[in-house]
N, C-alpha and C positions, 0 to 999 in steps of 0.2 A: 493783198500781198503781205505775207507773214514777216515777222521781225527776225526770222532766222535765215532769210534768203542769202545773207552774206556767206553762209557755209558753202554755197555753190561756187564761190570764187576761189581760185587757187591762191593759197597764201604765199607770201614772198619767201623765197628760199633763205634759210639762215644756216650758219655753221652748226654742225652737230656737236652736242656736248656728250662726252663719254663718261660712263658711270659703271662701277662694279656693283654686283648685287649686294655684297656685304656693306656697301655704303648707302644703300637705298633708303633704309629707315631714317637715318640721320639727315639725309638730303631732303626727304619728304617733309620732315619736321621743320627744317630750316626754310624750305620753300613756303610751307603753310604759314609760318610766322611772318615772312616777308610779304606775302600776298594779302595778309589779313587787313592791314591798314588801308591798302588801296581798295580792297573789296568793300570795306566798311564805308569808305567815302562814297563809292558808287551806290551802295545800298541806302545811305542817308539821302543822297541826291534823288534817287528814285522814290524814296519814301516821301520826300517833300513834294515831288511831282504828283504822287498819288493823293496826298492831302489836298493840293490845289485842285486836282481834277474832281475829287469828291465834293469839294466846296462848290465848284461850278456846276456839277451835275445836280446837286441839291437845289441850287438856284434855278437851273433849267427845268428840273422836274416840277418845282413849285410853280413856275411860270406856265408850264403846260397844263397843270391842274386848273389854272385860272382862265384858260382859253374858253371863250364863249363863241358859239357858232350862230347865235341868234341874229347877228347883224349881217351874216354872210348870205349872199344871194345864191343859194344852192338848194336843190330839191331835197326832199326829206330822205330819200334813199341814200344819196351821197352823204348827207349830214349824218345819218345813222352809221354808215361805214367809217367816216372820219372820227366820229365820237368813240366808236368801239376801238379803233386803231390807237387813238390818243390814250384811251383808258389802258390798253395793253402796254403801250410805251411807258406809261407811268409805273406800271407794275414791274416791267423789265428793268427800268432805270433804278427802281428801288432795290431790286435783287442785285444789280450791278454795284450799286453803292455799298450794300452790306458785304458783298464778296470782297470788294477792294479794301474795306475797312478791316476785314479779318485776315487779309493775305499775310503770310509769313515773310519777313524780310531779313532772313538770317543766312541766305545763300544766294549769291549773285546769279549763277546759271539757272538754279531752280526758280528764282523769282522771275527771270525773263521768260522761262518756259510757262510758268503759271499765268503771267500777264497775257501772253499770247493765247493761251487756252481760254482764259476768261473772256477776251474780246471776240474770239471765234464763236464761242457759245452765245454771247450777246448779239452778235451780228446775225447768227442763224435764227435766233428767236425774234429779233426786232425788225429785220430788213423789210419784210412784207408790210408790217404795220407802219413803218416809217415812210415807205413809198406811198402807201395809200393816204396817210395823213398829210405828207408834204405836198401832195398834189393840190391841196387847198391851203395848207398852213405852212408853206415852205419858209417864210420869213420867221415865223415864231419858233420853228424847230431848228433853225440854222445855228443858233448859239450852242445847243447841245452837241450837234454834229461837229461844230468847229472845236469845241473843247476836247472831244475824243480824238479828232484829227491832229490837233496840236500835241496832245499827249503821246500818241503813237508815233508821230514824226520825231518827237524828242527821244522816245525810246529807241527808234530805229537809228537815230544819230549816235546814241550812247553805245548801242550794240555794234554799230559800224566802227566806232572809235576803239572799242574794247574787244573786238572779235578774237584777237589772238590771246588776250587775257582770259576771256571766257573759255576759249578752247583749252588753255593751259590749266586753269583751276578745275575745269571739268575732268580733264585727264588725270590731274593730280588726285582729285577726289576718288576717281575710279581706281587709280593705282593704290591709294590708301586702303580702300575697301578690299581690294584683291590681296593686299599684304596681310590684312587681318585674317582673310580666308586661308592664306598661305601659312600663317602661324598656326591656325587650327589644324591644318594638314600635317605640319611638322610635329605638333603634339601627338597626333594619332600615330605618326611614324615612330616617335620616341616610345610611345606606349607599346606598340607592336614589337619593337626591338627589345624592350624590357621583358615582355612576355616570352619572346624567343630565347632570350638569355636565361630566363628562369627555367624554361623547358629544357634548355641545354644542360643546365646544372642538374636538374632532376634526372635527366637521361643518364648523365655521367654517373650519378649516385646509384642508379638502378643497375647500370652495367658493372660498376664496381661491386655491388652487392651480389650480382649473379656470379661474377668471377670468384668472389669469396666463397659463395655456397659451393661452386663447382670444385674449388680447391679443397674445401672441407670434405666434400663427398669422396674425393680421391684419397685423401688422408684416412678417412674412416674405412673406405673399402680395402685399403692396403694394410690396415692395422691388424695386429694379432687378435685383439679383443673381438673385432667384428667377424673375423674368420672363425674364431672359436664359437661365437654365437651362431654363425651360419651353419657350422658343423653340428652344433647342438640341435638346431632346427631340422637338419637332415635326419639326425638320429631320432628326433621326436616323430617325424613323419614315418620313419621306419617302425617305430614302436606303435604307431596308430594301426599299422597292419597287424602287428602282434596282438593288439587289443581286440581287433575284429575277430581274429582266430580264437581268442579266449572267450569271446562272447558266444561264438558258435559252439565251442566246447561246453560252455555253461548251459546253453540251451539244450545240448544233448544229454545233460545230466537229468533233465526233467522229462519224464515220460507223460506227455499230455494225453495220449490215448488211454494209458492205464488210469490216470486221474479221472478221465471222462467216464470210464466204465465204473469206477468206484463211486462217483458222485452224480451219476446220470439222473437220479431221482430228486436230487437237491438243486432246484432251479437257481438259487442264489449262488451256490458254489460253482455251478456249471457256467454261470455268467462270468465269474472270476477267471475260470480256466480258459474260456473262449477269449476273454479280453487280453490275457497275457500271451495266449497263443498267437493272437492276431498282431499284437504290438509288444514284443518282448522287451523292447528298450525301456518300458516304464518300470521294469523291475529295479532299475538303478535309482529310481526316485521313490518307489514305494514297494518294498518286497514283502511286507507283512501279510497281505491278503493271500498271496500265493504260497508263501512258506508255511502258513498255518495249515495248509492242506497236505503237507509232506510229513513223513515220519522224522523223528529226532535226529538220526545220523545224517540223513540226506539234507535235512534242514541246515545243520551245522556246516556241512561241506559246501553247500551253495552260498551260505552267508560269507564264508571265507573267500570264495571266488569273487563274489560281488564286491567285497571290501578291497580285494586286490585290484580288480579292474577299475574301481573308482579312484584308488590311489594312483594307478598308472595314468588315468585320464587327467587327474589333477596335475601331475608332474608334466605331462605332455602339453596341457593347456598353459601351464606356467612358462614353458619355453616358447611355444608357438604364439602365445598371446602378447609377447613383447613386441613393441613397434619396431619395424625395420627403419633404422635411421636413414639409410640410403633412399628408401622410398619416400620418406618425409621430405628429404632434401630435393628429390626429383619434383615433388609437388610444389615446393617453394620456387624452384627454377622455372617451372611452367607458369606459375603465377607472375613471376618477375618478367618473363618473356611477353606475357600478355599485357602487362603494364607498359612495357617498352613499345609495343605496337600502338597502344592508346596514345602514348607520349609522341610517337612519330606522326600519328594522325593529327594531334593537336598542333604540332610544329608545322605540318604542311598547311593547315588552315591559317595559321598566323603568317606564314610566309606568303600565302596567296593574298592575304589582306595587305601585307607590307608592299607587295608588288603593285597592287591597286593604288595604294596611297602614294607610292613613288611615281606612278603614271599621272596621278592627279596633281602631284607637286610639279612635275615637268610641264604639264598643261597650264597650270596656273602661272608658272614663271614665264612661259611663252606668251600668255595673255597679257601680263604686265609689260613685257618687252614691246608688244604691239601697241599697247596704250601709250607708252612713253615715246614710241617712235613717231606718233602723231604730233608730238610737240618737239620733235627734233632731238630727243634724248636717246643716245645709243647705250643700251644696257647690256653688259656682258656678264655671263654667269661664272 
């Protein structure tokens, strides 16, 4: 019969004490302090009982070690069985003594649980050996059995006397542990809320930035300078067509067929003619090779046309090469919108975490409410 059998009995109904959650921490500290003295008294009492038991077990173990079967009128087979059983009992008693000497005596419910476990293990190990040995040596083994019986009877009496106290300090310990876990969850909630608030500020800043860029884009788009620049670019695009026409006219001034007839026997010069005929645009980068094949008047006229076209291209590129501020701002707006999407995704993740933490918080509070309900404490949130 275990020493926890009293838990099967229905405790006497007591008036419920009511407590708010915000009072719980202070109340637990007060209860812990008030219970400490009584718990210490019981721990000291059990400690002395263990010391006495260990002393008696040592004496009983020493007596068992001195037992001699030589004068017993028993056959050799029985003698061998009893001798082996006594030897095992000596070992198990030694283990029991060491375990009892090392047992922690700093928590009443834990001590009771541990004592119960220790003797269950000892009984499982020693029962068969005790039965075999006591068949012949009942009188010699009775003192050890009586010491253990008296100790467990005393423990059962203490547990019966203090069952409500054990139940109370057990529940208070569980509630204290749950409160520590609750505080951990509250820190996680606080951290998640801080991250969400930080994200909210970042989002607001990005939205304000986007609005500022959009306003700036509207102002630029409606400005005289931007429209003048836009018109210049339209004019430059029109001049590009003019340049294309001038290049066609320039190409028409050079008679590649006539040049080929003139220099058909000169391989090197023929290669120059074919090269420019195939890719006329290279004349604007290097005109010397081709112009050297032309007569003086033609050469001068073409050089003037090349210079004119290059000048026009430079002016056109100067206009078209300028960055369009509106397009730059559109790119900034697109980047900001992408950043806002990332921010919204981060916020959703943190909100999901927060919801999970909130659910854990409610579950932990309900757990504490149930724990305290077992000792007649009604806890309201």
